[in-house]
Structures are given as C-alpha cells and as structure tokens.
Steps between C-alpha positions, in 0.01 A plus 500: 500500500179330607386371839206260506289452812260205523262399778347201323138395483390653830585832656781624719408849618822564695724422203287695253490797735879486553579517126263797465697719740734778396778357718495173305482680165798718599696183583412351160594819320830522685589151371430602138148361463274704275198268478294315760233245410271396786264200492287577804240219495206586723697775678402779262380716788842484664677618184535880517802611296589865448305658217797629299834360389679791666338407833611140449871584463494456123356148515202440270245260644279246325256292701227240464313246707577177312660384178485172318861549386714601798804339337541793262547735795735256670713480185518881466575565866838597637368443854203298622327572828235247587297342773653179631277257314706206378384538139594868486838438662593216267381689193730790589798282593470276194497813284834596657369828638612670820212442738378662821232298676249644747324234710134561575473430873123539487471159331457176689813347658845627409575297189578809294758615754658157524546458125627852443740490796655174377555642151637823647743307722632332184553842340240465223269785606445770759215505748345826613208620704274755329617787722867418424458467123634847411813435706542151351476625142703813567782293649551318170594164655273331246786549254715254699259205496610154389327372183252226577612167350289372214313177561565186298272541197437125465154381590461395861420143388844461341666618819296262715574207267871578519495522878301178538734307267795588726351321796 
C-alpha cells in the first residue's frame, strides 16, 4: 500500500519533519503501508527519513521537491496526507482517496483550518496536527471516512442558465 504526502508549491517544515520520523513510519507500517512518497516542496531541509528500510519499519520512501504530474501519485495512493490547501484537498477528495489534512498555521489567517474543519465535520476527511500525525494514521479512522460527493459535471454556465430560468 502507498501513502502520498504533499505540501504543495511552498514548504511546510513541520509536516515534512513529522513524516520523516520513525514513529510515523511505524504507524504506517502497522497499517500495512509499504511505500511512502513525499512531495516536500521547499522543505527539503526538514526531510530527514531513516537511511534504511529496516529503520523505517519496512516502508520504502521516495521523495522529491515538485512534480508536474501529482495526479499519478494521487491515483496510486491508498492514503493521502496533505497540507490544507483547497486545491490539494479537492484533488484528493475527488479522487475518492482517504485523506488526512494538516493545516499550516504559519500561513496568514486561518482559512486552511476553517476549510479542513468543515470538511472533517462532514466526515469527508480527518484533520491532524503534525505532532499527532502518527497517532492519527495509526488509529486507522481514515478507513471510516464518507466518500466526497462528485460535483455536477455540466459546465457552470448551464447550471446558471437553469437556475436563472426558474426565477
């Protein structure tokens, strides 16, 4: 099984550091994950995984700063852990993947927390702090999430025309 971690176009040192730790890797391994792919953005310095697979609880680790095709990792993933950027959240949810979101409180205002908390309250994803990530993943509650409903595929113009004609 594969877990994919994405921080987006910037960095998120606390998240990248958390997924590097043996405690987190043990939690992944205990849930049957054997591969971890980490997109660390500009947080390369915070990414310090164990040097051997045996030290990482049998989880092999691939990592990179950016990719032009993140969708391939999303499609392969059995679990997505991402920063709370709206694009990353929706990409994971629309792919139908269990998702754990980690808001970056270092960013301006609390929009990431607000969005992720609303979606968590509806049962679509889990929210975790970086220092709680091993416990969140180890608990396995991501397996009980409600699938996110698919949006109407019609163009927005058709929907607006329909709504306006009703009035």
